[in-house]
N, C-alpha and C positions, 0 to 999 in steps of 0.2 A: 504494500500500500504506500501511498505517497506522503512525503513530508513537505511542508511549506512553511516559510518564515515571512512575517510581515511586521510592519510598524504597529505598535499597540495604540492605535487611534481608529476613529471611524473609517477613514479612507483605507487604511491597511486592512482592517477587518472586512471591509466590503469586498475586497479582492479574493478572499479565501473561499474555497469550495465548501458547499453546504450539502452535498449529496450522499455523504456517508457519515457514520458516527466517528468521532475523533477523540484522541487524547490531546490536550493542549497544555503547553507550558508557558507561563508568563515570566519573562526574564527582565532583570534590572539592566540599566545602561552598562554596567560592568560585566554582564553575561551570567549573573547568578540566577538560578531558578528560584523565583519567589513563590510560585504557586503552580500546582498541577491539577488538572480537572478533566472531566469528560463532558461531551455534548452529544446529544442525539442527532441523527440525520434530520436535516431541515431546521435545526435550531442552533447551529454552530455560531452564526453571526450574532444572533440574539443573546446567546449565553455569554459570549465574549464582551458584548456591549454592556452587560450587567456589571462587568468588572472595571469598566472605565470610570474615571473620576465623575462623581455625580450619579453613578448607577446604584442599584440596590445592594450590591456586594463589591465595593471598590477594592482593587488590588493595585498597588503601585507597580509600574513596569514600563519598559521602553520598547520591547518587541515581544511578539508571540509566535510560538512554533506549534503547528498542528501536525498530527500524524493520523491519517485516515486508517480506520480499522474495518474489518468485514462485518462486525456486529457490535452492539452496545455491550454485550457480555465480555467480548474480547477487550474492548476499550476499558471497561471497569477493572479487569484483571491487570492490564498493563498499568493503569493509573496506580493501583495498589502497590505494584512492584516498584514503580518510580518513586512514589512517596516514601516507601520503606527505605529505599536506597539513598535518596538525596535529602530527605527531611526538609522540604521547602518551608520557610518560616511562616508563611501565611496558611498552610494546611494545618488543620487541627490534628495534632498527633494522637494516635491511638484510636482513631474513629473506626 
């Protein structure tokens, strides 16, 4: 499945594909993973916009990377592995 990176703003998010479930990572300007999450097919852009400043769940970041997955279950499993390994500061640990 494909990986894409974009600026973490409305213009960058708008260019990302929305046709498959994804695991997304929000990175700081220095390249540190601040948050890892999943979004369902058809809701990728809306979910990422919720994390922008002024959204209902804001996360600070400079860029976002998505990785398309074959199913939402595969995306959730990958999210769990990434969070366990990298311990992003904005993910609730132990959830």
